[in-house]
C-alpha positions as CSV (number, residue, x, y, z in Angstrom):
1,M,22.1,-61.3,27.4
2,R,20.3,-59.1,24.9
3,S,22.4,-60.3,22.0
4,S,21.8,-64.0,22.9
5,C,18.1,-63.4,23.1
6,S,18.2,-61.6,19.7
7,L,20.3,-64.4,18.3
8,R,18.0,-67.1,19.7
9,F,15.0,-65.2,18.2
10,C,16.7,-65.1,14.8
11,C,17.4,-68.8,14.9
12,V,13.8,-69.6,15.7
13,L,12.7,-67.4,12.8
14,N,15.2,-69.0,10.4
15,T,14.1,-72.4,11.5
16,S,10.5,-71.6,10.9
17,L,11.3,-70.2,7.4
18,L,12.8,-73.6,6.5
19,K,9.7,-75.5,7.3
20,P,7.5,-76.1,4.2
21,P,4.2,-74.3,4.4
22,L,1.1,-76.5,4.8
23,R,-0.5,-74.8,1.8
24,K,1.2,-72.7,-0.8
25,E,-1.9,-70.8,-1.8
26,V,-5.0,-70.0,0.2
27,V,-8.3,-71.1,-1.4
28,R,-11.2,-69.3,0.2
29,L,-14.7,-70.7,0.4
30,S,-16.9,-68.3,-1.5
31,F,-20.6,-67.4,-1.5
32,C,-21.6,-64.6,-3.9
33,K,-25.0,-63.1,-4.3
34,K,-26.1,-62.1,-7.7
35,N,-24.3,-58.8,-8.0
36,E,-21.2,-59.7,-5.8
37,G,-17.7,-60.2,-7.1
38,E,-15.2,-58.1,-8.9
39,I,-17.2,-55.8,-11.1
40,R,-15.3,-54.4,-14.1
41,T,-16.1,-52.0,-17.0
42,R,-14.6,-52.9,-20.4
43,R,-12.5,-50.3,-22.1
44,P,-13.8,-49.4,-25.5
45,R,-11.7,-51.2,-28.2
46,E,-10.8,-49.8,-31.5
47,G,-12.6,-51.6,-34.3
48,V,-14.2,-54.2,-32.0
49,A,-17.8,-54.1,-30.9
50,S,-18.3,-55.0,-27.2
51,P,-21.3,-57.0,-26.2
52,S,-21.7,-55.2,-22.9
53,S,-19.8,-52.6,-20.8
54,D,-19.7,-54.5,-17.5
55,F,-18.9,-58.0,-16.4
56,L,-18.5,-59.6,-13.0
57,L,-15.7,-62.0,-12.0
58,K,-16.9,-64.3,-9.3
59,V,-14.4,-67.1,-9.2
60,S,-10.7,-66.6,-10.1
61,P,-7.3,-66.8,-8.4
62,K,-7.6,-63.2,-7.2
63,T,-11.2,-63.3,-6.1
64,N,-11.1,-66.5,-4.1
65,G,-7.8,-68.4,-4.8
66,S,-9.3,-70.8,-7.4
67,K,-6.6,-72.8,-9.1
68,H,-8.7,-74.6,-11.6
69,L,-11.7,-72.5,-12.6
70,L,-12.7,-69.0,-13.8
71,L,-16.4,-68.0,-13.6
72,G,-18.1,-64.7,-14.3
73,T,-21.4,-63.2,-15.4
74,E,-22.5,-60.4,-17.7
75,E,-25.7,-58.9,-19.1
76,I,-25.8,-58.6,-22.9
77,P,-28.4,-56.1,-24.1
78,P,-30.8,-56.7,-27.1
79,G,-29.0,-56.6,-30.4
80,A,-25.5,-56.8,-28.9
81,V,-23.0,-59.3,-30.4
82,I,-20.1,-61.3,-29.1
83,P,-18.0,-61.3,-32.3
84,K,-16.9,-64.7,-33.7
85,H,-13.6,-65.7,-32.1
86,K,-11.8,-68.7,-30.7
87,H,-9.7,-69.5,-27.7
88,H,-6.6,-71.5,-28.3
89,G,-5.9,-73.4,-25.1
90,E,-9.1,-73.2,-23.0
91,D,-12.5,-74.8,-23.0
92,E,-15.4,-72.5,-22.1
93,I,-19.0,-73.0,-21.0
94,L,-21.7,-70.4,-21.5
95,L,-25.0,-70.7,-19.6
96,I,-27.8,-68.5,-20.8
97,Q,-30.0,-67.8,-17.8
98,T,-32.4,-65.3,-19.4
99,G,-33.0,-63.9,-22.9
100,S,-32.7,-65.3,-26.4
101,A,-29.6,-65.7,-28.5
102,H,-28.4,-66.9,-31.9
103,V,-25.2,-68.8,-31.4
104,W,-22.5,-69.7,-33.9
105,L,-20.6,-72.7,-32.7
106,G,-18.0,-74.2,-35.0
107,D,-19.7,-74.6,-38.3
108,R,-23.2,-74.9,-36.8
109,E,-25.9,-72.3,-35.7
110,Y,-28.3,-72.6,-32.8
111,D,-31.2,-70.5,-31.3
112,A,-30.8,-70.5,-27.6
113,Q,-33.4,-69.9,-24.9
114,P,-33.1,-69.6,-21.1
115,G,-31.4,-72.6,-19.6
116,A,-29.3,-73.3,-22.8
117,L,-25.7,-74.4,-22.2
118,V,-23.0,-74.0,-24.8
119,F,-19.8,-76.0,-24.5
120,I,-16.9,-74.5,-26.5
121,P,-13.9,-76.8,-26.8
122,A,-10.5,-75.0,-27.3
123,E,-9.9,-74.0,-31.0
124,T,-13.6,-73.8,-31.7
125,W,-15.1,-70.6,-33.3
126,I,-17.9,-69.1,-31.2
127,G,-20.1,-66.0,-31.7
128,L,-23.4,-64.9,-30.1
129,K,-26.1,-62.3,-30.8
130,N,-28.9,-61.3,-28.5
131,T,-32.0,-61.7,-30.7
132,G,-34.5,-61.0,-28.0
133,K,-36.1,-57.9,-26.4
134,E,-34.6,-58.4,-23.0
135,N,-31.0,-58.7,-21.7
136,I,-29.3,-62.0,-21.8
137,S,-28.0,-63.0,-18.4
138,L,-25.0,-65.0,-19.1
139,V,-22.6,-67.1,-17.0
140,F,-19.2,-68.0,-18.4
141,V,-16.9,-70.7,-17.0
142,W,-13.4,-71.5,-18.1
143,N,-11.5,-74.7,-17.4
144,E,-8.5,-72.9,-16.0
145,P,-7.8,-69.4,-14.7
146,G,-5.7,-67.0,-16.8
147,F,-8.0,-65.5,-19.3
148,E,-9.3,-63.1,-16.7
149,E,-5.9,-61.3,-16.8
150,M,-6.6,-60.3,-20.4
151,M,-10.1,-59.2,-19.3
152,R,-8.6,-57.1,-16.4
153,C,-6.1,-55.6,-18.8
154,A,-8.9,-54.5,-21.2
155,S,-11.1,-53.2,-18.4
156,V,-11.1,-51.1,-15.2
157,P,-12.8,-51.5,-11.9
158,K,-16.4,-50.3,-12.1
159,G,-16.7,-46.6,-11.3
160,Q,-13.3,-45.7,-12.8
161,V,-13.0,-43.9,-16.2
162,A,-12.5,-46.6,-18.9
163,P,-10.1,-45.1,-21.4
164,P,-10.2,-46.5,-25.0
165,I,-7.7,-49.3,-25.8
166,S,-6.1,-49.4,-29.2
167,R,-5.8,-52.5,-31.4
168,E,-2.2,-52.7,-30.4
169,G,-3.0,-52.4,-26.7
170,S,-5.6,-55.1,-27.0
171,K,-3.1,-57.4,-28.7
172,S,-0.5,-56.7,-26.0
173,A,-3.1,-57.5,-23.3
174,T,-3.9,-60.8,-25.0
175,T,-0.2,-61.7,-25.5
176,M,0.5,-60.9,-21.8
177,A,-2.4,-62.9,-20.6
178,M,-1.5,-65.9,-22.8
179,R,1.9,-65.9,-21.2
180,T,0.2,-65.9,-17.8
181,W,-2.0,-68.9,-18.3
182,R,0.2,-71.1,-20.5
């Protein structure tokens, strides 16, 4: 009797494993207060200035199961710069909530005040400098998740020691992340 019960139980389990799941991935509804989310500290990078030490991931596959968006925030202190760079496969939006910035976008330059929105199509050069006396509170949005894996590779959870990352380590993180989201 025990063996038939065990066998019957196994059959039930095997049958349930063959049924397709209703949802492959769980997307969780999310409400984040200002300082809630995955807080990370950037690792110092050899030869590259960092605009800030901390950033906050609020929407991503790992934070709430998002399949289509990445959203985060950071504070950029006076005088800090996001060096000119471009992203090859992703569009990005920057929303400046507080502070003043000089923005290089493609072959144009702008002075941005609170409420300014910068849309950066893929393959477009972008750079930003905090030109004011207060922090810039910045929201960044990406059209698809993946880039946050490079950000995670080049950072540590807040409160942990952030060892420096070499140029080679930074390139490896970027290469790994590009494979993840392409």
